[in-house]
A tleap script that builds the chain and sets N, CA, C and O, in Angstrom:
source leaprc.protein.ff14SB
mol = sequence {
  NMET SER THR PRO GLN LEU ASP ALA ARG ARG
  GLU HIE VAL THR LYS LEU VAL GLU GLU GLY
  GLY TYR VAL ALA ARG ILE PRO VAL GLU LEU
  ILE TYR GLU PRO ASP ASP GLN THR GLY TRP
  GLY PRO TYR LEU SER MET ALA ASP ALA LEU
  LYS LEU ASP GLU VAL ARG GLN ALA LEU ARG
  ARG ARG ASP ILE ALA GLY ALA ALA ARG HIE
  GLY GLU VAL PHE GLU LEU THR LYS VAL CALA
}
set mol.1.N position { 75.982 80.406 108.188 }
set mol.1.CA position { 76.676 81.470 109.171 }
set mol.1.C position { 75.189 82.446 109.413 }
set mol.1.O position { 74.404 82.803 108.534 }
set mol.2.N position { 75.120 82.703 110.778 }
set mol.2.CA position { 74.061 83.426 111.256 }
set mol.2.C position { 74.158 85.004 110.936 }
set mol.2.O position { 75.252 85.534 110.741 }
set mol.3.N position { 73.118 85.618 110.901 }
set mol.3.CA position { 73.453 86.994 110.697 }
set mol.3.C position { 73.596 87.704 111.994 }
set mol.3.O position { 73.088 87.302 113.041 }
set mol.4.N position { 74.399 88.908 111.861 }
set mol.4.CA position { 74.923 89.452 113.284 }
set mol.4.C position { 73.578 90.063 113.985 }
set mol.4.O position { 72.616 90.606 113.442 }
set mol.5.N position { 73.772 89.854 115.085 }
set mol.5.CA position { 72.519 90.371 116.122 }
set mol.5.C position { 72.774 91.723 116.381 }
set mol.5.O position { 73.834 92.248 116.039 }
set mol.6.N position { 71.846 92.346 116.981 }
set mol.6.CA position { 71.812 93.809 117.072 }
set mol.6.C position { 73.053 94.022 118.233 }
set mol.6.O position { 73.842 94.947 118.038 }
set mol.7.N position { 73.182 93.348 119.178 }
set mol.7.CA position { 74.090 93.381 120.345 }
set mol.7.C position { 75.482 92.610 120.054 }
set mol.7.O position { 76.253 92.380 120.986 }
set mol.8.N position { 75.780 92.217 118.717 }
set mol.8.CA position { 76.955 91.968 118.425 }
set mol.8.C position { 78.038 93.156 118.632 }
set mol.8.O position { 77.741 94.300 118.288 }
set mol.9.N position { 79.310 92.858 119.208 }
set mol.9.CA position { 80.191 93.807 119.200 }
set mol.9.C position { 80.861 93.932 118.036 }
set mol.9.O position { 80.913 92.903 117.364 }
set mol.10.N position { 81.459 95.022 117.544 }
set mol.10.CA position { 81.995 95.188 116.246 }
set mol.10.C position { 83.203 96.012 116.521 }
set mol.10.O position { 83.134 96.982 117.276 }
set mol.11.N position { 84.515 95.590 115.823 }
set mol.11.CA position { 85.715 96.250 116.205 }
set mol.11.C position { 86.294 96.627 114.744 }
set mol.11.O position { 86.396 95.770 113.866 }
set mol.12.N position { 86.608 97.763 114.583 }
set mol.12.CA position { 87.214 98.270 113.474 }
set mol.12.C position { 88.949 98.032 113.446 }
set mol.12.O position { 89.728 98.439 114.307 }
set mol.13.N position { 89.236 97.402 112.435 }
set mol.13.CA position { 90.719 96.733 112.300 }
set mol.13.C position { 91.267 97.181 111.142 }
set mol.13.O position { 90.593 97.959 110.467 }
set mol.14.N position { 92.345 96.857 110.767 }
set mol.14.CA position { 93.204 96.889 109.418 }
set mol.14.C position { 93.739 95.675 109.035 }
set mol.14.O position { 94.600 95.102 109.702 }
set mol.15.N position { 93.212 95.181 107.839 }
set mol.15.CA position { 93.834 93.946 107.402 }
set mol.15.C position { 94.975 94.382 106.323 }
set mol.15.O position { 94.919 95.464 105.738 }
set mol.16.N position { 95.843 93.588 106.152 }
set mol.16.CA position { 96.948 93.684 105.024 }
set mol.16.C position { 96.945 92.686 104.249 }
set mol.16.O position { 97.160 91.544 104.655 }
set mol.17.N position { 96.674 93.015 102.890 }
set mol.17.CA position { 96.705 92.149 101.727 }
set mol.17.C position { 97.942 92.383 100.885 }
set mol.17.O position { 98.238 93.406 100.268 }
set mol.18.N position { 98.627 91.209 100.976 }
set mol.18.CA position { 100.103 91.372 100.228 }
set mol.18.C position { 99.975 90.541 98.713 }
set mol.18.O position { 99.395 89.456 98.672 }
set mol.19.N position { 100.441 91.023 97.753 }
set mol.19.CA position { 100.318 90.362 96.418 }
set mol.19.C position { 101.501 91.076 95.414 }
set mol.19.O position { 101.575 92.280 95.168 }
set mol.20.N position { 102.232 90.211 95.002 }
set mol.20.CA position { 103.171 90.746 93.744 }
set mol.20.C position { 104.006 91.890 94.074 }
set mol.20.O position { 104.290 92.681 93.175 }
set mol.21.N position { 104.442 92.073 95.279 }
set mol.21.CA position { 105.289 93.293 95.511 }
set mol.21.C position { 104.705 94.486 95.981 }
set mol.21.O position { 105.298 95.559 96.098 }
set mol.22.N position { 103.295 94.222 96.299 }
set mol.22.CA position { 102.592 95.290 97.044 }
set mol.22.C position { 101.904 95.016 98.106 }
set mol.22.O position { 101.557 93.837 98.183 }
set mol.23.N position { 101.537 95.809 99.086 }
set mol.23.CA position { 100.832 95.616 100.167 }
set mol.23.C position { 99.526 96.546 100.366 }
set mol.23.O position { 99.710 97.745 100.160 }
set mol.24.N position { 98.628 96.261 100.627 }
set mol.24.CA position { 97.431 97.049 100.818 }
set mol.24.C position { 96.904 96.996 102.507 }
set mol.24.O position { 96.691 95.963 103.141 }
set mol.25.N position { 96.781 98.272 102.967 }
set mol.25.CA position { 96.051 98.140 104.351 }
set mol.25.C position { 94.678 98.616 104.090 }
set mol.25.O position { 94.494 99.758 103.670 }
set mol.26.N position { 93.581 97.694 104.346 }
set mol.26.CA position { 92.429 97.867 104.092 }
set mol.26.C position { 91.710 97.909 105.414 }
set mol.26.O position { 92.071 97.111 106.279 }
set mol.27.N position { 90.716 98.767 105.668 }
set mol.27.CA position { 89.982 98.786 107.005 }
set mol.27.C position { 88.556 97.938 106.746 }
set mol.27.O position { 87.741 97.992 105.825 }
set mol.28.N position { 88.616 97.154 107.936 }
set mol.28.CA position { 87.411 96.320 107.771 }
set mol.28.C position { 86.962 96.232 109.323 }
set mol.28.O position { 87.588 96.772 110.236 }
set mol.29.N position { 85.771 95.460 109.483 }
set mol.29.CA position { 85.149 95.280 110.738 }
set mol.29.C position { 85.086 93.843 111.190 }
set mol.29.O position { 84.631 92.966 110.456 }
set mol.30.N position { 85.502 93.629 112.293 }
set mol.30.CA position { 85.254 92.143 112.731 }
set mol.30.C position { 84.023 92.241 113.514 }
set mol.30.O position { 83.784 93.313 114.068 }
set mol.31.N position { 83.245 91.305 113.627 }
set mol.31.CA position { 81.926 91.155 114.256 }
set mol.31.C position { 82.088 89.872 115.355 }
set mol.31.O position { 82.250 88.702 115.005 }
set mol.32.N position { 82.025 90.245 116.467 }
set mol.32.CA position { 82.040 89.215 117.729 }
set mol.32.C position { 80.552 89.120 118.113 }
set mol.32.O position { 79.930 90.088 118.549 }
set mol.33.N position { 80.064 88.009 117.943 }
set mol.33.CA position { 78.721 87.549 118.607 }
set mol.33.C position { 78.683 87.091 120.027 }
set mol.33.O position { 79.320 86.102 120.391 }
set mol.34.N position { 77.863 87.878 120.916 }
set mol.34.CA position { 78.171 87.228 122.285 }
set mol.34.C position { 77.762 85.805 122.705 }
set mol.34.O position { 78.167 85.165 123.676 }
set mol.35.N position { 76.806 85.423 121.691 }
set mol.35.CA position { 76.628 83.989 122.039 }
set mol.35.C position { 77.274 82.899 120.923 }
set mol.35.O position { 76.721 81.836 120.643 }
set mol.36.N position { 78.347 83.286 120.429 }
set mol.36.CA position { 78.865 82.272 119.647 }
set mol.36.C position { 79.644 81.161 120.318 }
set mol.36.O position { 80.745 81.379 120.825 }
set mol.37.N position { 79.102 80.039 120.319 }
set mol.37.CA position { 79.592 78.825 120.987 }
set mol.37.C position { 80.264 77.808 120.034 }
set mol.37.O position { 80.523 76.650 120.360 }
set mol.38.N position { 80.520 78.353 118.829 }
set mol.38.CA position { 81.246 77.571 117.880 }
set mol.38.C position { 82.681 77.688 117.845 }
set mol.38.O position { 83.399 76.855 117.290 }
set mol.39.N position { 83.156 78.849 118.510 }
set mol.39.CA position { 84.557 79.199 118.515 }
set mol.39.C position { 84.971 79.647 117.114 }
set mol.39.O position { 86.174 79.564 116.869 }
set mol.40.N position { 84.238 80.066 116.246 }
set mol.40.CA position { 84.748 80.508 114.762 }
set mol.40.C position { 84.963 81.954 114.806 }
set mol.40.O position { 85.779 82.526 114.083 }
set mol.41.N position { 84.215 82.538 115.668 }
set mol.41.CA position { 84.376 84.210 115.680 }
set mol.41.C position { 85.818 84.693 116.109 }
set mol.41.O position { 86.634 83.888 116.559 }
set mol.42.N position { 86.105 86.043 115.954 }
set mol.42.CA position { 85.176 86.971 115.259 }
set mol.42.C position { 85.119 86.718 113.616 }
set mol.42.O position { 85.988 85.975 113.161 }
set mol.43.N position { 84.247 87.231 112.796 }
set mol.43.CA position { 84.110 87.004 111.604 }
set mol.43.C position { 84.069 88.419 110.928 }
set mol.43.O position { 84.052 89.451 111.598 }
set mol.44.N position { 84.053 88.400 109.509 }
set mol.44.CA position { 83.961 89.638 108.781 }
set mol.44.C position { 82.597 89.545 108.256 }
set mol.44.O position { 81.935 88.521 108.422 }
set mol.45.N position { 82.116 90.641 107.585 }
set mol.45.CA position { 80.812 90.655 107.077 }
set mol.45.C position { 81.180 90.202 105.545 }
set mol.45.O position { 82.340 90.247 105.135 }
set mol.46.N position { 80.095 89.767 104.750 }
set mol.46.CA position { 80.360 89.291 103.507 }
set mol.46.C position { 81.021 90.454 102.687 }
set mol.46.O position { 82.096 90.277 102.114 }
set mol.47.N position { 80.372 91.607 102.647 }
set mol.47.CA position { 80.992 92.702 102.039 }
set mol.47.C position { 82.435 93.047 102.267 }
set mol.47.O position { 83.142 93.454 101.345 }
set mol.48.N position { 82.912 92.872 103.605 }
set mol.48.CA position { 84.308 93.096 103.831 }
set mol.48.C position { 85.144 92.031 103.268 }
set mol.48.O position { 86.261 92.298 102.823 }
set mol.49.N position { 84.597 90.651 103.258 }
set mol.49.CA position { 85.342 89.583 102.738 }
set mol.49.C position { 85.582 89.773 101.134 }
set mol.49.O position { 86.611 89.565 100.491 }
set mol.50.N position { 84.356 90.217 100.712 }
set mol.50.CA position { 84.417 90.479 99.037 }
set mol.50.C position { 85.523 91.657 98.823 }
set mol.50.O position { 86.364 91.535 97.933 }
set mol.51.N position { 85.496 92.697 99.593 }
set mol.51.CA position { 86.274 93.764 99.482 }
set mol.51.C position { 87.800 93.468 99.511 }
set mol.51.O position { 88.619 94.035 98.787 }
set mol.52.N position { 88.107 92.433 100.509 }
set mol.52.CA position { 89.481 91.938 100.536 }
set mol.52.C position { 89.794 91.193 99.295 }
set mol.52.O position { 90.859 91.438 98.727 }
set mol.53.N position { 89.041 90.376 98.852 }
set mol.53.CA position { 89.091 89.420 97.463 }
set mol.53.C position { 89.520 90.508 96.381 }
set mol.53.O position { 90.563 90.483 95.728 }
set mol.54.N position { 88.517 91.463 96.320 }
set mol.54.CA position { 88.597 92.547 95.079 }
set mol.54.C position { 89.950 93.108 95.226 }
set mol.54.O position { 90.531 93.156 94.142 }
set mol.55.N position { 90.666 93.568 96.267 }
set mol.55.CA position { 91.954 94.186 96.344 }
set mol.55.C position { 92.838 93.163 96.064 }
set mol.55.O position { 93.811 93.487 95.383 }
set mol.56.N position { 92.743 91.912 96.445 }
set mol.56.CA position { 93.756 91.119 96.010 }
set mol.56.C position { 94.005 90.646 94.397 }
set mol.56.O position { 95.051 90.423 93.787 }
set mol.57.N position { 92.621 90.594 93.987 }
set mol.57.CA position { 92.736 90.476 92.577 }
set mol.57.C position { 93.287 91.866 91.840 }
set mol.57.O position { 94.017 91.829 90.849 }
set mol.58.N position { 92.905 92.892 92.364 }
set mol.58.CA position { 93.481 94.067 91.652 }
set mol.58.C position { 94.910 94.171 91.718 }
set mol.58.O position { 95.496 94.580 90.716 }
set mol.59.N position { 95.558 93.866 92.740 }
set mol.59.CA position { 96.965 93.841 93.073 }
set mol.59.C position { 97.594 92.797 91.929 }
set mol.59.O position { 98.500 93.119 91.160 }
set mol.60.N position { 97.042 91.678 91.953 }
set mol.60.CA position { 97.466 90.596 90.896 }
set mol.60.C position { 97.552 91.119 89.530 }
set mol.60.O position { 98.522 90.889 88.807 }
set mol.61.N position { 96.414 91.913 89.127 }
set mol.61.CA position { 96.567 92.563 87.833 }
set mol.61.C position { 97.387 93.778 87.656 }
set mol.61.O position { 97.512 94.291 86.544 }
set mol.62.N position { 98.033 94.326 88.871 }
set mol.62.CA position { 98.736 95.585 89.032 }
set mol.62.C position { 97.867 96.744 88.787 }
set mol.62.O position { 98.298 97.792 88.308 }
set mol.63.N position { 96.420 96.515 89.178 }
set mol.63.CA position { 95.694 97.600 88.988 }
set mol.63.C position { 95.738 98.273 90.519 }
set mol.63.O position { 95.052 97.937 91.484 }
set mol.64.N position { 96.725 99.297 90.452 }
set mol.64.CA position { 96.856 99.922 91.864 }
set mol.64.C position { 95.858 100.974 92.265 }
set mol.64.O position { 95.609 101.367 93.404 }
set mol.65.N position { 95.326 101.362 91.107 }
set mol.65.CA position { 94.527 102.539 91.350 }
set mol.65.C position { 93.042 101.840 91.972 }
set mol.65.O position { 92.420 102.372 92.891 }
set mol.66.N position { 92.642 100.668 91.354 }
set mol.66.CA position { 91.721 99.728 91.779 }
set mol.66.C position { 91.577 99.498 93.249 }
set mol.66.O position { 90.616 99.730 93.982 }
set mol.67.N position { 93.014 98.874 93.571 }
set mol.67.CA position { 92.986 98.515 95.015 }
set mol.67.C position { 93.038 99.644 95.776 }
set mol.67.O position { 92.472 99.482 96.857 }
set mol.68.N position { 93.561 100.853 95.599 }
set mol.68.CA position { 93.577 102.018 96.244 }
set mol.68.C position { 92.134 102.718 96.466 }
set mol.68.O position { 92.009 103.725 97.164 }
set mol.69.N position { 91.231 102.186 95.909 }
set mol.69.CA position { 89.878 102.763 96.211 }
set mol.69.C position { 89.487 102.046 97.621 }
set mol.69.O position { 88.633 102.630 98.288 }
set mol.70.N position { 89.899 101.132 98.012 }
set mol.70.CA position { 89.589 100.364 99.187 }
set mol.70.C position { 90.470 100.736 100.456 }
set mol.70.O position { 90.162 100.375 101.591 }
set mol.71.N position { 91.524 101.444 100.175 }
set mol.71.CA position { 92.755 101.524 101.222 }
set mol.71.C position { 93.870 102.176 100.713 }
set mol.71.O position { 93.837 102.820 99.664 }
set mol.72.N position { 95.111 102.006 101.587 }
set mol.72.CA position { 96.206 102.489 101.120 }
set mol.72.C position { 97.003 101.299 100.475 }
set mol.72.O position { 96.876 100.134 100.850 }
set mol.73.N position { 97.892 101.739 99.402 }
set mol.73.CA position { 98.827 100.573 98.714 }
set mol.73.C position { 100.070 101.148 98.987 }
set mol.73.O position { 100.274 102.361 99.028 }
set mol.74.N position { 101.061 100.101 99.210 }
set mol.74.CA position { 102.434 100.345 99.267 }
set mol.74.C position { 103.233 99.473 98.380 }
set mol.74.O position { 102.834 98.329 98.160 }
set mol.75.N position { 104.379 99.933 97.826 }
set mol.75.CA position { 105.182 98.979 97.148 }
set mol.75.C position { 106.287 98.468 98.130 }
set mol.75.O position { 106.876 99.183 98.941 }
set mol.76.N position { 106.465 97.255 97.959 }
set mol.76.CA position { 107.623 96.589 98.847 }
set mol.76.C position { 108.803 96.695 98.292 }
set mol.76.O position { 108.890 96.475 97.084 }
set mol.77.N position { 109.875 97.025 98.991 }
set mol.77.CA position { 111.056 97.371 98.465 }
set mol.77.C position { 112.062 96.640 99.581 }
set mol.77.O position { 111.953 96.872 100.785 }
set mol.78.N position { 113.081 95.700 99.009 }
set mol.78.CA position { 113.919 94.974 99.758 }
set mol.78.C position { 115.052 95.988 100.210 }
set mol.78.O position { 115.440 96.755 99.328 }
set mol.79.N position { 115.626 96.097 101.442 }
set mol.79.CA position { 116.509 97.094 101.914 }
set mol.79.C position { 117.619 96.379 102.257 }
set mol.79.O position { 118.637 97.063 102.365 }
set mol.80.N position { 117.747 95.045 102.490 }
set mol.80.CA position { 118.934 94.244 103.030 }
set mol.80.C position { 118.682 92.807 102.622 }
set mol.80.O position { 119.487 91.928 102.928 }
savepdb mol mol.pdb
quit
């Protein structure tokens, strides 16, 4: 994977991570490279990808405080 160029467009979005009855809303940044001819874009930075993995692992361990360091955490409740 190439490194982002200075003219790469970046967009702030929220990704949802669902695990074990919880869902976390995690802010990340999508990177769009203007000369991407592979069709694989947009992509996350390595730091954001690792952050999403860390949140998922924390939710699996039921470490809500650990997951909440990166975003908001909600408990899923079936209503119907």
